[in-house]
C-alpha positions in Angstrom: 249.8 169.6 -27.4 250.1 167.5 -24.3 247.1 165.5 -25.4 248.7 164.8 -28.8 251.8 163.6 -27.1 249.8 161.4 -24.8 247.9 159.9 -27.8 251.1 159.3 -29.7 252.7 157.7 -26.6 249.7 155.4 -26.1 249.7 154.3 -29.7 253.4 153.4 -29.6 252.8 151.2 -26.6 250.1 149.2 -28.3 250.7 146.5 -30.9 253.8 144.6 -31.4 254.8 141.5 -29.5 256.9 143.1 -26.7 259.9 141.0 -26.0 258.5 137.9 -27.8 260.9 135.8 -29.8 259.9 134.2 -33.2 260.9 130.9 -31.5 257.8 131.1 -29.4 255.7 130.1 -32.4 257.3 126.7 -32.2 255.3 126.0 -29.0 251.6 125.5 -28.5 251.4 127.4 -25.2 253.4 129.5 -22.8 253.5 126.4 -20.5 255.1 124.3 -23.3 257.7 127.0 -24.0 258.4 127.4 -20.3 259.0 123.6 -20.0 261.5 123.8 -22.8 263.2 126.9 -21.3 263.4 125.3 -17.9 264.8 122.1 -19.3 267.7 124.0 -21.0 267.8 127.7 -20.5 271.1 128.0 -22.3 269.9 126.3 -25.5 266.5 128.0 -25.3 267.6 131.5 -24.2 265.6 133.1 -27.0 262.4 132.1 -25.3 263.1 134.6 -22.5 264.1 137.8 -24.3 263.7 140.0 -21.2 265.6 137.6 -18.9 262.9 137.5 -16.2 262.7 133.6 -16.2 259.3 133.5 -17.9 259.4 132.1 -21.4 257.3 133.7 -24.2 255.0 135.5 -21.7 254.4 138.4 -24.2 253.9 136.1 -27.2 251.1 134.2 -25.5 249.7 137.1 -23.5 246.0 138.1 -24.2 245.9 141.7 -25.4 244.3 144.1 -23.1 241.9 146.6 -24.6 242.8 150.1 -23.9 240.5 153.0 -23.5 240.5 155.6 -26.2 241.7 158.9 -24.8 239.2 161.7 -24.9 239.9 164.5 -27.3 238.8 168.0 -26.5 237.4 169.3 -29.8 238.1 172.9 -28.8 241.8 172.1 -28.5 241.9 170.7 -32.1 241.5 174.2 -33.3 245.0 174.9 -32.1 246.3 172.6 -34.9 246.3 174.1 -38.4 245.0 170.9 -40.0 241.9 171.2 -37.8 241.4 175.0 -37.8 
């Protein structure tokens, strides 16, 4: 059961755009978004959804491949669908 919870947790952490705002699409790079944010953080507050001072870091981040968790085939027998 713990493995199933771990897999579900890992799946929920992947995908999505984190704290990225739709406004980030208006910029060609994180650097361009950062310049706009630095020039007027009040007007461009949406570029920093997590309030850490970095604009659109999640929107422009390169996804990191995650390892697939190993599944113990013997443990699958504990689930009725696999029994």
